[in-house]
N, C-alpha and C positions, 0 to 999 in steps of 0.2 A: 733375936742377933745385938751386937757385943756392941759401944760406942766407944771410939778412941779418939784420943788428940794427938797429932803428929805436927812434926816441925820440918818442913821436906823446902828442898831447892825450889826460889822461886820460876829460873828453868823447868824445870820439872812439876812446877804444875801450871807453865803457861802449855806445856805438850800436854799432859792432858785433858786441859781444858780446849787445848783446838781438839784432839782427836773429839773430846765429849758436843763440842759442836759437831764436827763434821759428821757425828754420827747419829745426833740428833738423840743424846741420852747423858744422864744430868754424869755430873762428876765423878759423882761416890762410885758407878756403877762401873767408871770406866776403869777409877784405883782399883775398886773392889777386884774386875774382870784380868787386873795385868796383876796383881797381887795371885790369884788364883792358877795365873798359867806358870809364871815363874813361882811357886812353893808343891812342890812335888804332892801329892798323895803318896803315903809312903806305907797303904794298908799292903799290899802284895809284893811290894818292897823287903827281902831279907835283911832283919835288924842288921846286920852285918855292913851292909852296902846301903842303908839309911842314910848318915849325915856324909857318905862319898855323895848320895843325890842331892841336897842341900846344896853341900858346896860347889856343884860344877855349875851353878846360876852365877857364880861369879868368875869360873873361869875365863881366858880368855876363846876366843874363837877359835885359832889354831888346834890348842889342845881340844878343843871339842872336836873338829873335825880331825883329828887325828883317835879318839874315843869315838867317832861317828865313821870313820875305814876302818877299823880293825875287825877280822874277825880271830876266830879261835885260831892259832896256829897249825898248822898243814897236818902233823904226827900224830897230833891230836883228833884230827878232823878224821882221820886214815883208821885211827886205831878206831872212832866210834864208830865208826861204817863198820868196819870188822869185826867188831863183839854184837853190834847189832843185829848182822846175818846172822852171827853164835847165838839166837836170843835163848834161852834156857841152861845157859852154862855155868860153870861148877859159880859158888858163891862169892869168890876173889871176884871172878870175871865181870860178874852181875853188878861188885861192888865200883869197879872201876869203869865200869860203863855210867853207873848212876852217878860218880865222878865228876864224870865227862859233861855228862847231859848238867848238871849244874850249869858246869864252866861254862858251857855254852848257854845258857841262861842268861848267867852271873855277864856277859856280854853281850849279851841281843840286850839287856833291859839297858845295861850300860848307854849302847849304838842310841835306842830309844828314846834317852831322855836327851842327849846330848843333839839330838838331828830335832828333836822339838825345840832346844832353848835357843838352836841354831833359827830354826826356823820364825818361832818369836822375833828376837833380832834387827833381822830381815825383814819380816814380814811378809814374807815370798814361802809357797809353798817350796822348799829343797827337794824333799824326796819327791814328786813329781820331773826339779829339774838332774835330779839323781838319775831317775828310773831313764832318765832320756841319753843319759852322757853313754 
């Protein structure tokens, strides 16, 4: 474990201290959990998306909601379904299908990160709310 010294705004220290007292946990543990929550693990994130994943921490809620609601465009979804149904097609079709699958994965990763951040900010389980809607 590494020890560091931080200068934090008094209001943030008070909020973290209040959370620590409410949970009967040490302040250091609460701050560590907060940092773990907002700083994503980048192990499984494509290299070209890593900076975006970190930057998302500072995005406005409205922008995160847009990402959370995003989907692969209908034309791409339909094309992916069409190509998937014809598996074993020519190499050019296989490459197109692989590209579409990567794009779908990228959209899904962004959505997951956006939902995670929105959930942490609100203190609520937002996915449960989204499923109920």
